[in-house]
C-alpha positions as CSV (number, residue, x, y, z in Angstrom):
1,M,-91.6,-124.0,-37.4
2,S,-89.2,-121.3,-38.6
3,L,-87.0,-121.6,-35.5
4,I,-86.6,-125.4,-36.1
5,R,-85.8,-124.7,-39.8
6,I,-83.2,-122.1,-38.9
7,I,-81.5,-124.4,-36.4
8,S,-81.4,-127.3,-38.9
9,V,-80.0,-125.1,-41.6
10,G,-77.3,-123.9,-39.2
11,A,-76.4,-127.4,-38.2
12,V,-76.0,-128.5,-41.8
13,A,-73.9,-125.4,-42.6
14,F,-71.7,-126.1,-39.6
15,A,-71.2,-129.8,-40.6
16,L,-70.2,-128.8,-44.2
17,V,-67.7,-126.1,-43.0
18,S,-66.1,-128.4,-40.4
19,S,-65.7,-131.3,-42.8
20,A,-64.0,-128.9,-45.3
21,A,-61.7,-127.7,-42.6
22,I,-60.7,-131.2,-41.7
23,A,-60.0,-132.1,-45.3
24,Q,-57.6,-129.1,-45.6
25,Q,-55.6,-130.0,-42.5
26,A,-51.8,-130.0,-42.9
27,H,-50.2,-133.4,-42.8
28,T,-46.6,-134.5,-42.8
29,G,-45.0,-137.5,-44.6
30,T,-42.3,-138.8,-46.9
31,I,-42.6,-139.0,-50.6
32,T,-42.2,-142.6,-51.7
33,Q,-43.0,-142.3,-55.4
34,I,-43.6,-139.6,-58.0
35,N,-45.2,-140.2,-61.4
36,R,-44.7,-137.1,-63.5
37,L,-46.5,-138.6,-66.5
38,N,-49.7,-139.2,-64.6
39,N,-49.2,-136.2,-62.3
40,T,-49.5,-138.3,-59.2
41,I,-47.5,-138.5,-56.0
42,T,-47.4,-141.2,-53.3
43,I,-46.8,-140.2,-49.7
44,R,-46.2,-142.3,-46.6
45,P,-47.8,-140.2,-43.7
46,T,-45.8,-139.7,-40.6
47,Q,-47.2,-141.6,-37.7
48,N,-47.7,-139.7,-34.4
49,G,-46.5,-141.2,-31.1
50,T,-44.0,-143.9,-30.4
51,V,-45.8,-147.2,-30.7
52,G,-45.0,-148.7,-34.1
53,S,-43.3,-145.5,-35.3
54,N,-40.5,-147.6,-36.9
55,S,-42.8,-149.8,-38.8
56,A,-43.6,-149.1,-42.4
57,G,-47.0,-147.5,-42.7
58,S,-49.4,-147.5,-45.5
59,T,-49.0,-145.0,-48.4
60,E,-51.5,-142.8,-50.0
61,E,-51.6,-141.8,-53.7
62,F,-52.7,-138.3,-54.6
63,K,-53.4,-136.4,-57.8
64,V,-51.4,-133.2,-57.9
65,G,-53.5,-130.0,-58.1
66,S,-53.0,-127.5,-60.9
67,G,-50.2,-125.0,-60.2
68,I,-48.1,-127.5,-58.3
69,S,-44.9,-128.6,-60.1
70,L,-43.4,-132.0,-59.3
71,E,-40.0,-131.0,-60.7
72,A,-38.4,-130.0,-57.4
73,W,-39.6,-133.1,-55.5
74,H,-37.8,-136.5,-55.2
75,A,-38.6,-139.8,-53.5
76,G,-37.4,-139.6,-49.9
77,D,-38.2,-135.9,-49.4
78,R,-40.1,-135.1,-46.2
79,V,-43.0,-132.8,-46.8
80,S,-46.0,-131.1,-45.2
81,Y,-49.0,-131.2,-47.4
82,S,-52.7,-130.4,-47.6
83,A,-55.1,-132.6,-49.5
84,S,-58.8,-132.5,-50.4
85,G,-61.3,-134.9,-51.8
86,A,-63.0,-138.1,-50.9
87,E,-61.5,-141.6,-50.5
88,G,-59.9,-142.8,-53.7
89,A,-59.9,-139.3,-55.4
90,K,-57.7,-137.2,-53.2
91,T,-55.8,-134.2,-54.6
92,V,-52.8,-132.4,-53.0
93,T,-53.6,-128.7,-52.8
94,K,-50.4,-127.6,-51.2
95,I,-47.0,-129.1,-50.6
96,D,-43.9,-127.7,-48.9
97,R,-40.7,-129.0,-47.4
98,S,-41.3,-130.2,-43.9
99,S,-39.6,-128.4,-41.1
100,A,-38.7,-131.8,-39.6
101,A,-36.5,-132.4,-42.7
102,Q,-34.2,-129.6,-41.6
103,P,-31.1,-131.0,-39.7
């Protein structure tokens, strides 16, 4: 019984760690709206590939984590960002200028 318990605990731990790693993946996108009063930012994620790459994609609204200032950001800026949280309650944990934004 103890071997089965060890294997199941290991599998649960692996699932938790891998889901946290997926949530922290870096993404790229374009800022479409900034609300400095509510401390939220709306980003249109960059689509991968060529099919439909010119079409307007959906946007995602994020709360901005503590320690991140929105003063340097403007609508239209291309950014790379990391976010955490579940659907509907996502928080940007890191945001930087995207290397794709460099001419």
